[in-house]
C-alpha positions, 0 to 999 in steps of 0.5 A: 554700602557693601558689595551686595546692596550695589548689585541688588540695586543694579538688578532691580534697575534691570528688571523694572527697566524704567528711567528716573523722570528727569532721564525720560525723553519726551512723549509725543501724544499731542492730535495734530490740528485739523489744518494740519490733518491730510486732506481726503477726498470725501467732497461730495460734486455739486452736480451730485448735490443738485440731482440728490436734491431735486430726487428729494423734493419729487419724492416729497411732492409725491407723498404730499400727493399720495396723503391729499389722496388719502386725506380725500378718500378717508372724508368721502368714505366718511361722507358715503357712510353718514348718507349710508347710516342716514338712509338706514334710519330712514327706512327703518323709519318708513317701516315702522310707520308703514306698519302703523299706518294700518292702525291710522286707517282703522281710526279714519274707518271708525271715524267716517262710519260714525259721522259728526256724533257728538258722542265722547267716545268718537271724539276720543279716537278723533283725538287719538287719529289727529295724534296719530296724523301728528306723528306721522307728519313729525317723521316727514309722513304727511298726510295728503288729501287728493281729491280733486287732484290730476292723477299722477302715477308717481303719488296715485294708484287708481284702483278704479275709474267713474264716469263725471263729466263734471270734471276733466278726465284724469281727475281724482274723484274719490280717495279710497286710501289716503297718501302718506309722504311727498314725491321726495319721501313716499311713505305710500301711494294715494289709492283713487278712482279716477273720472273718466270723463265719458258720459 
């Protein structure tokens, strides 16, 4: 080996700056175990934990109370909406049936003029009138005959008086216009003539 080769090898070794693996010292890259680490001040006092737990419980109770109130309000809103919808349907039905009453009254008047005639046309009108009454009753507005009943301003409208000593004063002696519905669902009060009892 020439002098030139030896010099070149020394230069290369200096440039790299490394020693042979067998000449290196041990490298300590190990992480200390948990029990060998330095203790820290991260522990929370028991009083603070108890206070935080009490605050959390209070917050949960408050949220549960608000939730229960919201559920109750929603249920009340649902019931109120259902009631309002039913009232609206009832009012609409009553409005239509009130207009239908003019037809029923006309049929009744025609039958009153026909009397007990056996004419097939009269019988046909009577059948239509009975169908109309059945329809009114189906919707909750039955026809009432208040003849002989005591006058009730919630159910009757006095259209006149009559002297009749054979009945108690205040008794309905003639029905001019029939009543449809009862006190809870009155479509139309009866137009009546009431006895005064005076001679």
